[in-house]
N, CA, C and O atoms as a GROMACS GRO file, in nm:
protein
  368
    1MET      N    1  21.830   6.568  -5.322
    1MET     CA    2  21.848   6.431  -5.368
    1MET      C    3  21.802   6.463  -5.483
    1MET      O    4  21.847   6.382  -5.564
    2THR      N    5  21.735   6.540  -5.536
    2THR     CA    6  21.721   6.562  -5.709
    2THR      C    7  21.858   6.569  -5.732
    2THR      O    8  21.958   6.615  -5.678
    3GLY      N    9  21.797   6.449  -5.918
    3GLY     CA   10  21.910   6.438  -6.037
    3GLY      C   11  21.854   6.544  -6.128
    3GLY      O   12  21.746   6.603  -6.129
    4GLU      N   13  21.961   6.551  -6.203
    4GLU     CA   14  21.870   6.564  -6.360
    4GLU      C   15  21.849   6.470  -6.358
    4GLU      O   16  21.922   6.392  -6.297
    5PRO      N   17  21.719   6.421  -6.436
    5PRO     CA   18  21.658   6.326  -6.506
    5PRO      C   19  21.752   6.222  -6.633
    5PRO      O   20  21.830   6.284  -6.705
    6GLY      N   21  21.743   6.135  -6.644
    6GLY     CA   22  21.920   6.067  -6.662
    6GLY      C   23  22.005   6.012  -6.629
    6GLY      O   24  22.052   5.902  -6.658
    7ARG      N   25  22.037   6.101  -6.552
    7ARG     CA   26  22.198   6.128  -6.474
    7ARG      C   27  22.216   5.970  -6.368
    7ARG      O   28  22.136   5.896  -6.311
    8ARG      N   29  22.334   5.974  -6.380
    8ARG     CA   30  22.308   5.818  -6.269
    8ARG      C   31  22.462   5.884  -6.186
    8ARG      O   32  22.574   5.903  -6.233
    9GLY      N   33  22.394   5.914  -6.013
    9GLY     CA   34  22.436   5.930  -5.935
    9GLY      C   35  22.576   5.817  -5.910
    9GLY      O   36  22.597   5.715  -5.976
   10GLY      N   37  22.659   5.870  -5.798
   10GLY     CA   38  22.754   5.764  -5.735
   10GLY      C   39  22.687   5.639  -5.723
   10GLY      O   40  22.582   5.613  -5.782
   11LEU      N   41  22.749   5.560  -5.647
   11LEU     CA   42  22.739   5.373  -5.582
   11LEU      C   43  22.685   5.419  -5.458
   11LEU      O   44  22.616   5.371  -5.369
   12ASP      N   45  22.735   5.518  -5.482
   12ASP     CA   46  22.682   5.550  -5.284
   12ASP      C   47  22.516   5.582  -5.331
   12ASP      O   48  22.428   5.506  -5.290
   13GLU      N   49  22.498   5.645  -5.378
   13GLU     CA   50  22.343   5.796  -5.398
   13GLU      C   51  22.331   5.651  -5.463
   13GLU      O   52  22.312   5.578  -5.366
   14GLN      N   53  22.333   5.565  -5.587
   14GLN     CA   54  22.247   5.464  -5.608
   14GLN      C   55  22.166   5.364  -5.522
   14GLN      O   56  22.047   5.338  -5.538
   15ALA      N   57  22.262   5.301  -5.413
   15ALA     CA   58  22.268   5.232  -5.311
   15ALA      C   59  22.138   5.314  -5.238
   15ALA      O   60  22.018   5.307  -5.268
   16VAL      N   61  22.177   5.362  -5.176
   16VAL     CA   62  22.109   5.474  -5.075
   16VAL      C   63  21.887   5.418  -5.151
   16VAL      O   64  21.794   5.347  -5.112
   17LEU      N   65  21.922   5.531  -5.291
   17LEU     CA   66  21.804   5.504  -5.358
   17LEU      C   67  21.731   5.373  -5.389
   17LEU      O   68  21.610   5.353  -5.399
   18LEU      N   69  21.822   5.296  -5.401
   18LEU     CA   70  21.769   5.171  -5.397
   18LEU      C   71  21.691   5.138  -5.288
   18LEU      O   72  21.579   5.093  -5.310
   19ALA      N   73  21.739   5.157  -5.150
   19ALA     CA   74  21.665   5.090  -5.044
   19ALA      C   75  21.574   5.133  -4.990
   19ALA      O   76  21.490   5.073  -4.922
   20ALA      N   77  21.583   5.272  -5.023
   20ALA     CA   78  21.502   5.411  -5.006
   20ALA      C   79  21.343   5.322  -5.068
   20ALA      O   80  21.240   5.308  -5.002
   21GLY      N   81  21.370   5.269  -5.226
   21GLY     CA   82  21.271   5.249  -5.262
   21GLY      C   83  21.214   5.098  -5.264
   21GLY      O   84  21.101   5.065  -5.300
   22LEU      N   85  21.296   5.030  -5.226
   22LEU     CA   86  21.262   4.886  -5.102
   22LEU      C   87  21.190   4.911  -5.061
   22LEU      O   88  21.075   4.893  -5.101
   23ALA      N   89  21.250   5.007  -4.888
   23ALA     CA   90  21.166   4.983  -4.768
   23ALA      C   91  21.014   5.049  -4.839
   23ALA      O   92  20.909   4.986  -4.829
   24ASP      N   93  21.020   5.172  -4.906
   24ASP     CA   94  20.881   5.183  -4.902
   24ASP      C   95  20.792   5.074  -5.014
   24ASP      O   96  20.681   5.027  -4.986
   25LEU      N   97  20.863   5.047  -5.141
   25LEU     CA   98  20.779   4.923  -5.243
   25LEU      C   99  20.772   4.813  -5.107
   25LEU      O  100  20.790   4.709  -5.171
   26ALA      N  101  20.762   4.779  -4.996
   26ALA     CA  102  20.790   4.689  -4.910
   26ALA      C  103  20.654   4.712  -4.800
   26ALA      O  104  20.559   4.645  -4.762
   27VAL      N  105  20.716   4.860  -4.776
   27VAL     CA  106  20.601   4.930  -4.653
   27VAL      C  107  20.454   4.921  -4.753
   27VAL      O  108  20.373   4.846  -4.699
   28SER      N  109  20.407   4.975  -4.872
   28SER     CA  110  20.316   5.021  -4.925
   28SER      C  111  20.257   4.875  -4.965
   28SER      O  112  20.139   4.870  -4.929
   29THR      N  113  20.305   4.735  -5.038
   29THR     CA  114  20.252   4.648  -5.086
   29THR      C  115  20.312   4.556  -5.103
   29THR      O  116  20.348   4.508  -5.210
   30LEU      N  117  20.340   4.497  -4.930
   30LEU     CA  118  20.384   4.322  -4.870
   30LEU      C  119  20.240   4.293  -4.886
   30LEU      O  120  20.236   4.214  -4.792
   31GLY      N  121  20.118   4.294  -4.930
   31GLY     CA  122  20.078   4.197  -4.910
   31GLY      C  123  20.047   4.138  -5.103
   31GLY      O  124  20.022   4.022  -5.135
   32SER      N  125  20.058   4.244  -5.188
   32SER     CA  126  20.049   4.185  -5.317
   32SER      C  127  20.200   4.101  -5.387
   32SER      O  128  20.229   4.039  -5.489
   33ALA      N  129  20.248   4.134  -5.295
   33ALA     CA  130  20.453   4.136  -5.319
   33ALA      C  131  20.457   3.997  -5.335
   33ALA      O  132  20.519   3.948  -5.430
   34VAL      N  133  20.398   3.925  -5.251
   34VAL     CA  134  20.432   3.745  -5.265
   34VAL      C  135  20.378   3.679  -5.401
   34VAL      O  136  20.416   3.567  -5.436
   35GLY      N  137  20.287   3.755  -5.474
   35GLY     CA  138  20.154   3.717  -5.622
   35GLY      C  139  20.256   3.787  -5.747
   35GLY      O  140  20.270   3.737  -5.858
   36VAL      N  141  20.330   3.931  -5.691
   36VAL     CA  142  20.422   4.013  -5.796
   36VAL      C  143  20.518   3.849  -5.816
   36VAL      O  144  20.501   3.792  -5.924
   37VAL      N  145  20.584   3.802  -5.744
   37VAL     CA  146  20.648   3.729  -5.718
   37VAL      C  147  20.691   3.634  -5.803
   37VAL      O  148  20.775   3.622  -5.892
   38ARG      N  149  20.557   3.530  -5.716
   38ARG     CA  150  20.532   3.403  -5.847
   38ARG      C  151  20.516   3.424  -6.011
   38ARG      O  152  20.554   3.341  -6.093
   39GLY      N  153  20.440   3.574  -6.050
   39GLY     CA  154  20.414   3.536  -6.156
   39GLY      C  155  20.537   3.587  -6.212
   39GLY      O  156  20.559   3.548  -6.326
   40LEU      N  157  20.683   3.718  -6.125
   40LEU     CA  158  20.815   3.705  -6.190
   40LEU      C  159  20.856   3.564  -6.222
   40LEU      O  160  20.906   3.533  -6.330
   41LEU      N  161  20.830   3.468  -6.110
   41LEU     CA  162  20.974   3.384  -6.168
   41LEU      C  163  20.859   3.274  -6.310
   41LEU      O  164  20.912   3.170  -6.349
   42ARG      N  165  20.764   3.298  -6.350
   42ARG     CA  166  20.706   3.248  -6.438
   42ARG      C  167  20.672   3.281  -6.580
   42ARG      O  168  20.598   3.230  -6.664
   43ARG      N  169  20.770   3.406  -6.577
   43ARG     CA  170  20.807   3.479  -6.705
   43ARG      C  171  20.975   3.421  -6.776
   43ARG      O  172  21.073   3.352  -6.747
   44SER      N  173  20.929   3.493  -6.865
   44SER     CA  174  21.040   3.449  -6.971
   44SER      C  175  21.134   3.567  -7.006
   44SER      O  176  21.245   3.549  -7.058
   45ASP      N  177  21.091   3.670  -6.979
   45ASP     CA  178  21.152   3.782  -6.961
   45ASP      C  179  21.154   3.848  -6.792
   45ASP      O  180  21.090   3.930  -6.726
   46ALA      N  181  21.252   3.767  -6.775
   46ALA     CA  182  21.238   3.803  -6.633
   46ALA      C  183  21.367   3.886  -6.538
   46ALA      O  184  21.390   3.897  -6.417
   47ALA      N  185  21.452   3.948  -6.702
   47ALA     CA  186  21.591   3.988  -6.664
   47ALA      C  187  21.517   4.114  -6.686
   47ALA      O  188  21.513   4.192  -6.591
   48GLU      N  189  21.431   4.160  -6.847
   48GLU     CA  190  21.414   4.244  -6.844
   48GLU      C  191  21.304   4.350  -6.733
   48GLU      O  192  21.321   4.466  -6.694
   49LEU      N  193  21.201   4.263  -6.709
   49LEU     CA  194  21.135   4.300  -6.520
   49LEU      C  195  21.274   4.355  -6.458
   49LEU      O  196  21.278   4.477  -6.443
   50ALA      N  197  21.397   4.277  -6.418
   50ALA     CA  198  21.436   4.298  -6.313
   50ALA      C  199  21.488   4.438  -6.381
   50ALA      O  200  21.442   4.540  -6.331
   51ALA      N  201  21.555   4.448  -6.460
   51ALA     CA  202  21.561   4.641  -6.480
   51ALA      C  203  21.466   4.722  -6.481
   51ALA      O  204  21.467   4.831  -6.422
   52ASP      N  205  21.346   4.663  -6.570
   52ASP     CA  206  21.301   4.778  -6.516
   52ASP      C  207  21.205   4.804  -6.319
   52ASP      O  208  21.143   4.895  -6.266
   53ALA      N  209  21.243   4.682  -6.284
   53ALA     CA  210  21.193   4.771  -6.133
   53ALA      C  211  21.283   4.813  -6.045
   53ALA      O  212  21.272   4.853  -5.928
   54GLU      N  213  21.435   4.792  -6.165
   54GLU     CA  214  21.534   4.842  -6.062
   54GLU      C  215  21.545   4.982  -6.133
   54GLU      O  216  21.652   5.036  -6.105
   55HIS      N  217  21.455   5.064  -6.226
   55HIS     CA  218  21.478   5.174  -6.274
   55HIS      C  219  21.295   5.232  -6.188
   55HIS      O  220  21.274   5.347  -6.149
   56ASP      N  221  21.195   5.121  -6.179
   56ASP     CA  222  21.078   5.172  -6.047
   56ASP      C  223  21.178   5.194  -5.950
   56ASP      O  224  21.237   5.301  -5.963
   57LEU      N  225  21.221   5.105  -5.837
   57LEU     CA  226  21.244   5.149  -5.732
   57LEU      C  227  21.383   5.253  -5.718
   57LEU      O  228  21.405   5.307  -5.609
   58VAL      N  229  21.495   5.282  -5.863
   58VAL     CA  230  21.572   5.436  -5.811
   58VAL      C  231  21.433   5.549  -5.780
   58VAL      O  232  21.415   5.626  -5.685
   59ALA      N  233  21.351   5.521  -5.900
   59ALA     CA  234  21.287   5.661  -5.891
   59ALA      C  235  21.209   5.646  -5.754
   59ALA      O  236  21.215   5.753  -5.694
   60ARG      N  237  21.161   5.583  -5.709
   60ARG     CA  238  21.078   5.545  -5.565
   60ARG      C  239  21.142   5.583  -5.450
   60ARG      O  240  21.092   5.614  -5.342
   61GLY      N  241  21.267   5.576  -5.486
   61GLY     CA  242  21.373   5.633  -5.367
   61GLY      C  243  21.379   5.715  -5.356
   61GLY      O  244  21.376   5.768  -5.244
   62ARG      N  245  21.392   5.780  -5.467
   62ARG     CA  246  21.427   5.969  -5.506
   62ARG      C  247  21.307   5.990  -5.459
   62ARG      O  248  21.309   6.080  -5.376
   63LEU      N  249  21.176   5.935  -5.480
   63LEU     CA  250  21.006   6.005  -5.435
   63LEU      C  251  21.111   6.043  -5.251
   63LEU      O  252  21.155   6.143  -5.194
   64VAL      N  253  21.106   5.904  -5.229
   64VAL     CA  254  21.109   5.903  -5.069
   64VAL      C  255  21.192   5.989  -5.018
   64VAL      O  256  21.146   6.066  -4.934
   65MET      N  257  21.298   5.997  -5.044
   65MET     CA  258  21.409   6.067  -5.012
   65MET      C  259  21.398   6.226  -4.976
   65MET      O  260  21.389   6.301  -4.879
   66ASP      N  261  21.405   6.228  -5.139
   66ASP     CA  262  21.338   6.387  -5.132
   66ASP      C  263  21.183   6.429  -5.066
   66ASP      O  264  21.166   6.546  -5.032
   67ARG      N  265  21.066   6.322  -5.050
   67ARG     CA  266  20.956   6.357  -4.954
   67ARG      C  267  21.026   6.360  -4.742
   67ARG      O  268  21.010   6.441  -4.651
   68TYR      N  269  21.072   6.278  -4.749
   68TYR     CA  270  21.164   6.285  -4.575
   68TYR      C  271  21.267   6.367  -4.584
   68TYR      O  272  21.265   6.466  -4.511
   69ALA      N  273  21.387   6.348  -4.678
   69ALA     CA  274  21.515   6.430  -4.645
   69ALA      C  275  21.514   6.581  -4.651
   69ALA      O  276  21.617   6.647  -4.643
   70ALA      N  277  21.352   6.651  -4.670
   70ALA     CA  278  21.437   6.790  -4.776
   70ALA      C  279  21.409   6.858  -4.610
   70ALA      O  280  21.320   6.806  -4.544
   71VAL      N  281  21.468   6.945  -4.566
   71VAL     CA  282  21.476   7.000  -4.476
   71VAL      C  283  21.385   7.126  -4.542
   71VAL      O  284  21.385   7.172  -4.656
   72PRO      N  285  21.280   7.175  -4.380
   72PRO     CA  286  21.137   7.258  -4.396
   72PRO      C  287  21.191   7.387  -4.382
   72PRO      O  288  21.256   7.422  -4.284
   73PRO      N  289  21.163   7.461  -4.483
   73PRO     CA  290  21.211   7.663  -4.473
   73PRO      C  291  21.192   7.640  -4.305
   73PRO      O  292  21.123   7.552  -4.254
   74ALA      N  293  21.307   7.793  -4.198
   74ALA     CA  294  21.256   7.779  -4.101
   74ALA      C  295  21.184   7.868  -4.100
   74ALA      O  296  21.206   7.953  -4.188
   75HIS      N  297  21.056   7.895  -3.996
   75HIS     CA  298  21.002   7.953  -3.954
   75HIS      C  299  21.023   8.074  -3.969
   75HIS      O  300  20.958   8.114  -4.066
   76LEU      N  301  21.083   8.155  -3.922
   76LEU     CA  302  21.170   8.246  -3.893
   76LEU      C  303  21.204   8.319  -4.043
   76LEU      O  304  21.246   8.421  -3.989
   77GLU      N  305  21.212   8.336  -4.123
   77GLU     CA  306  21.245   8.329  -4.274
   77GLU      C  307  21.101   8.300  -4.326
   77GLU      O  308  21.023   8.388  -4.363
   78VAL      N  309  21.080   8.190  -4.324
   78VAL     CA  310  20.921   8.237  -4.375
   78VAL      C  311  20.752   8.337  -4.327
   78VAL      O  312  20.638   8.339  -4.372
   79LEU      N  313  20.832   8.412  -4.205
   79LEU     CA  314  20.803   8.510  -4.164
   79LEU      C  315  20.827   8.635  -4.159
   79LEU      O  316  20.752   8.724  -4.121
   80ALA      N  317  20.930   8.644  -4.196
   80ALA     CA  318  21.048   8.779  -4.252
   80ALA      C  319  20.986   8.786  -4.428
   80ALA      O  320  20.954   8.889  -4.487
   81ARG      N  321  20.982   8.670  -4.472
   81ARG     CA  322  20.937   8.665  -4.598
   81ARG      C  323  20.803   8.754  -4.648
   81ARG      O  324  20.791   8.813  -4.755
   82HIS      N  325  20.694   8.745  -4.526
   82HIS     CA  326  20.571   8.727  -4.550
   82HIS      C  327  20.564   8.887  -4.536
   82HIS      O  328  20.483   8.966  -4.584
   83ALA      N  329  20.680   8.908  -4.452
   83ALA     CA  330  20.661   9.101  -4.385
   83ALA      C  331  20.662   9.160  -4.494
   83ALA      O  332  20.588   9.249  -4.535
   84ARG      N  333  20.787   9.087  -4.565
   84ARG     CA  334  20.862   9.214  -4.639
   84ARG      C  335  20.794   9.204  -4.779
   84ARG      O  336  20.833   9.277  -4.870
   85ALA      N  337  20.662   9.088  -4.803
   85ALA     CA  338  20.572   9.104  -4.909
   85ALA      C  339  20.472   9.185  -4.887
   85ALA      O  340  20.393   9.213  -4.978
   86ARG      N  341  20.460   9.236  -4.758
   86ARG     CA  342  20.342   9.265  -4.668
   86ARG      C  343  20.368   9.447  -4.701
   86ARG      O  344  20.295   9.536  -4.744
   87ARG      N  345  20.491   9.441  -4.662
   87ARG     CA  346  20.560   9.575  -4.646
   87ARG      C  347  20.569   9.638  -4.807
   87ARG      O  348  20.593   9.756  -4.830
   88ALA      N  349  20.547   9.546  -4.899
   88ALA     CA  350  20.611   9.628  -4.991
   88ALA      C  351  20.471   9.628  -5.078
   88ALA      O  352  20.447   9.705  -5.171
   89GLY      N  353  20.402   9.548  -5.038
   89GLY     CA  354  20.260   9.560  -5.056
   89GLY      C  355  20.173   9.726  -5.051
   89GLY      O  356  20.102   9.793  -5.127
   90ASP      N  357  20.233   9.739  -4.906
   90ASP     CA  358  20.182   9.862  -4.840
   90ASP      C  359  20.209   9.960  -4.912
   90ASP      O  360  20.112  10.035  -4.908
   91ASP      N  361  20.308  10.011  -4.991
   91ASP     CA  362  20.396  10.098  -5.023
   91ASP      C  363  20.360  10.116  -5.131
   91ASP      O  364  20.425  10.206  -5.184
   92VAL      N  365  20.243  10.049  -5.229
   92VAL     CA  366  20.232  10.107  -5.370
   92VAL      C  367  20.104  10.112  -5.397
   92VAL      O  368  20.065  10.155  -5.506
   0.00000   0.00000   0.00000
């Protein structure tokens, strides 16, 4: 699910990335979230902070999706590559 830097995906992808970022953020920083929200409510530049937070959440969501949605390589494929590399090394 990785895209080119700076490229905005479709709305569905954006929503999934935001949701994944929010979930990861909630799990990792739930204890400090209340203090952060209180601090945000007192700031005058809340709109800019919200935009920055959205960008950060999208980035977190992309990282989470890359971490958990990536399909590991097939075991037999990995073994075949090792055998091919070993055979190529023996021929030299």
